[in-house]
C-alpha positions in Angstrom: -0.1 0.5 0.4 2.3 2.9 -1.0 1.5 6.1 0.3 -0.9 5.0 2.8 -1.1 6.6 5.8 -2.6 4.6 8.7 -4.5 6.7 11.8 -5.4 4.7 14.6 -8.5 5.4 16.8 -9.2 3.5 19.9 -13.1 4.4 18.9 -13.6 3.4 16.1 -11.9 -0.3 16.6 -13.4 -3.0 16.6 -10.1 -5.3 17.3 -8.1 -2.6 19.1 -5.7 -0.6 17.6 -2.5 -3.0 18.3 -4.6 -5.7 16.1 -5.7 -3.1 13.4 -2.0 -1.3 13.6 -0.4 -5.1 12.7 -3.1 -5.3 9.7 -1.4 -2.1 8.5 2.0 -3.2 8.1 1.4 -6.7 6.6 -0.4 -4.2 4.3 2.4 -2.1 3.7 1.5 1.5 5.4 4.5 3.8 5.1 3.0 5.9 8.1 0.9 5.3 11.4 -0.4 7.6 13.2 -0.6 6.7 17.0 -4.2 9.2 17.6 -5.6 9.3 21.2 -7.1 12.0 22.7 -8.3 10.2 25.8 -5.8 8.3 27.2 -3.3 8.5 29.6 -0.1 9.5 29.4 1.0 5.9 31.3 -1.6 4.3 28.8 -0.4 6.1 25.2 3.7 5.8 26.7 2.6 1.9 26.1 0.4 1.7 23.9 3.6 3.9 21.7 5.9 1.9 23.1 4.4 -1.7 21.3 3.8 0.0 18.1 6.9 1.5 17.9 8.7 -2.0 18.2 5.6 -3.1 15.9 7.1 -0.5 13.2 10.8 -1.3 14.1 12.9 -4.0 11.5 10.3 -2.5 8.8 9.9 1.0 6.9 6.5 1.9 8.1 7.6 5.1 10.3 5.4 5.9 13.3 4.4 9.6 14.0 2.4 10.6 17.6 -0.1 12.8 17.8 0.0 16.1 20.0 2.3 14.6 22.4 6.1 15.6 21.4 7.2 14.0 25.0 5.4 10.1 24.1 7.2 10.2 20.9 10.7 10.8 22.3 9.9 8.5 25.3 9.7 5.6 22.3 11.8 7.4 19.6 9.4 7.6 17.6 9.9 8.4 14.0 8.1 11.6 14.0 5.0 14.4 15.8 2.2 15.8 14.9 1.1 18.9 15.5 -2.1 20.3 14.9 -3.0 23.9 15.3 -4.3 24.1 19.0 -1.2 21.6 19.7 2.8 22.6 21.3 3.8 25.9 19.3 6.0 25.3 16.0 8.8 26.9 17.8 9.1 23.0 20.3 8.3 21.3 17.2 11.0 22.6 15.3 13.0 21.8 18.9 12.3 18.5 18.6 13.7 18.1 14.4 16.2 18.8 15.8 17.2 16.3 17.9 15.6 14.1 15.8 16.5 14.8 12.6 13.3 13.6 11.0 11.4 14.7 7.7 8.3 14.0 9.5 7.3 16.2 11.4 4.0 18.0 10.6 2.4 20.7 11.1 -1.4 21.6 9.8 -2.2 25.5 9.4 
């Protein structure tokens, strides 16, 4: 599945994010975005860590929605920052630390 970008949504998933991501990886998606606005920091960290292990050794990049701290903690490939998230300057610091082209800003 070239050029496909998979975004998790535990509220819509019938089988859970881990199963959904496993299937997305088997389908060959290039980017997975972990998005869960209701998870606690601890739960999000644990899920991100698990999904990062799924992506390790593949060409698929893991992007964490909104949470630079979680992205750094699990060594994710990038972070998605929207209009109401941290300022772009903070994202630029992240980009400099990771040297990743996966940083996204929505304007």
